N, C-alpha and C positions, 0 to 999 in steps of 0.2 A: 720438300720437307715433310717429315712425318710428325703428326700431332697426337699427343696423348689425350684420351677421352676423360674429361674432368668428372663426368658422372661415374665412370668406372673407377677412377682414383678415389672418389668419395666412398664408393662401396668397398674398395680395398682397405681404406683407412678404417671404416666402420667394422669390418671383419677383424682387422688387427686389434682394434680397441676392445671389442666385445668377445673375442675368442671363438667366434664361430659364425657361420652363415645365417643360422636361424635367428639369433639375437640381432645380428646386423640388419637383416631383412625387416624385422619387426621395428627396429629403430628408424629405418629409412622409409618405412611404410611401403615396402616392395615385397614381391613374392620371392621365395628362396631361389626359384629357378631363374628369375631375372637377375638377382645378385650373382648367382653362379655363372650365368652367361657373361655378365660384365667382367668378372674376374678372368674367365677363360679368354675373352677378347683382349684383355690387357696383357695377359701372358703371351698370347700370340703376337701382339704388336711388338713387345719387347724381346720375344723369343727366349725368355728365361722363365723357369718356375718361380713363383712368388710365395706360394703357400704349400704346406705339406700337412698331412693328417697327423694329429697328436692326441691319441685317445679318442674322446668324444668331440674334441674341438679341432682347431687348426693351429699351426705354428708357422712363423715366418721363416723362409729360407734366408740364406745370406743376402741374396739379391733383394728379397722382400724387405729385410731390415734396412738395406741401403735406400730403397725407394720410399719407405714410409715417411721419413723426415721431409723429403722433397714433396711428397703428396700432400702432407699437412700444410706445408708452406704455400703450395699452389692453391689448395682449397681456401686457405685463410685469405690469400690475396684476392681471389675471386670474390669471396664473400665481402671483403672490405670494399672493393670497387663497387659491387652491387649496392651495398648499404650507402656508400657515399653518393651515388647517383639516383637513389630511390628515396624520395622524401619520406614516404610513410614508414620505411624501415629505420629511419633515423630518429623516430620519436617513440616514446613509450618508457617502460620501466623494466629492469631486470633485477631480480633478487638473488643474491649470492650468500649462501650460508657457510660459515667457517668457524671451527672451534678456536677459542682465543689462543691456545698454545701453538698453533701453526700459522698465525696471522703474519708473522715476520719471518723472512724478509720478502717473500714472493708476492703476497696478496696486494700490499700497497703499490708495488711497481706495476703489477698487472692492471690494477684499477686506474692508475695514472695513465698508462698507455691506452687503455680503453677509452678514457675520457677525451684524450687527444683525437682518437680516431672517430669517436661518435659523440661529439659535444652536445647533441640535442637529446641523447639518451640519459635517463636517470638510472644510476646504478645504486641499489640499496644493499648495504652490507648488514647481515644478521649474524650475531655471534651467540652460539649456544653449544653445549656439549654434543658430542656425536650422536648419542641416542635421541636427543630432542630434534636435531637437524634431520635425521633419518625419518622421524615421524612426520615432520613438517613437509619434507620432500615427497613422501608417499601420499600425503594429502593434497599435493599440488600447490602448496603455499610458497615453495621456493623453486626457482628455475634451475639453479646449479648448487651443488654443495661439495665441500671437501670434508673428509672424515679421517679419523685415525683408527678405525675399526675395520678389521678384515672382513670382506664381504665379496662373495664370488661374482655378484652382478656388477660390481664397481670396476672402474678402470684405475689400476694402480699407477700412480705417477712416480713414486719413488719409495724405496725401502731404506730406512735409516735406523741406526742403533738407539736404544734407550740408554740414557746415562744418568748417573747420580749428580745432583747439583746442590750446592750450599753457599753459604756466605764466603766471599774471598778470604782465605786464611782462617776460616772458621773451624770449630772443633765439634760441632753437633754430631757429625757422623761417627765420632769415637764413642759416643754415649751408648750405654745399654741399660734398659731397653732403648732402642733407637727411636728418637723423636721423628716421626714420619709426618710430612705435610703434603696432602694431596686432596683435591676435591673428591667427594664421594661419588660424583657422577662422571669422573674421568674414565675414558674408554680403556686405558691400560692399568688402572688401579689394581684390578684382579691379578694381572700378570706380576706386578711388583710384589703384592702380598704373598703370592704363591712362591716367588723366588726367595723372599725373606723366610717364610716358614720352612721351605726345603733346606735352607742353610742353617736352620735352627737359631735364627737371630730374633730375639724378642723385640717387639716394637710397640709403640702406642701412637695414636692419632693426636698430634700436638696442637692442632687447630681445627675447629669445625667451621667450614665455610664452603660456599658454592662458587666463590669468586676466585679466579686465578690470580688476580691482582693482590688479594688478601694473602693468599698462599705465598706469593713471591715476597711480600713485605715481611712475613714471618721468617721465611728462610733467609732473606738478606740480613735479618737481625740475628742470625745464628741460633734461632730457636728450633730449627729442624732441618731436614733434608727433603728433597723432592726429586722425582724422576721426570725427566723431560727428553724430548727428541733432540738428538744431537744437531746443532746448528740452529735451533729455534729457541734457545734460552735467552732471557732478557739480559742486558749488559751488567745488571747489578748482582748477578749470580755467577758462580764459577764452577766448572766441572771438578768433581772430587776425585783425586788420585788416591784411592784407598788401599792400593797394593793388595787386593784380594780380601780386604776386611768387609767389603760389601759384595753381594752376589752380582754376577753378570745378569743383565736384564734382557738380553736378546735384541731383536729388532722389531720395529712396527712399520706398518705401511700407511702411506698417505694416499688416499683414494679420491677420485673425482666421479661424481654422479652428474652426467650431462646428457642423458638419453634424449631429453626433450630439446636440447640446445642444438637443433639441426639447421636452423635458419640464422642468417646474420641479423643482428650483431651478437646474439648469444653464442653462436658457434665461434666467433672471434674471441670472445672472453674465455671460452674453454681452451682455445689454442694458446692464448697468452699464459694461462695457468700451466698448461702442459710445458710450454717452453721455459717458464720460470723455474719450475721444479727440476726440469731436465738439466738446467744450467747450474744447479747447486753443486 
């Protein structure tokens, strides 16, 4: 029987996640030549090319795309077993930062699965806007974060459209100027305002608040409209079918920062988040 090298699979997944050998090597604390050698050995073992050059980075071949999901599962299972049988790996604290507007439905499920796998680990959830989370992450105050702001050094988990939401059966979206409700520190507020201005739709800020819950309360009362990521709106709001009366908002990316989550159980939490967003 032929066995796949788990170390090589870990390097392969890191290169795929970070878009290149240089960043993957830095994340794995290895030299570039060591990572390249592991990738070459993996390709020779399977007798198929897994990566191809794409500008300054690399891209997965069809075989590489097929292998990646298996590699992540094998790495995750390895880390889970290691954590289960290593007492010191089961104790401690992991901090996860998430903007409130993408908490549901993935994050609670991932946290629940994590708690089952690692019952002695304390998982602390921190909710702030993307800009604040990035600052805390860069200072080393958070182990992993999710963001809704495009950033080249991040791992994109999914890309989803921005949609207009209002009260079910509401009429706020018909008003002009448009009563717009969004926290001022929202990562895609600028995108929404540019779309409104480009469409020559007059608008005004209907509520001043830094709380997503306050915004949702105002919108559910039909006092205004809000832009949210499709699939992440609370149940008390409904997507607006405006028939072209409101501008298209394009898409936004949900990103994962987990460069430091290379050891179990932090790596397992990162994998749970990846799997959760991939299943949406």
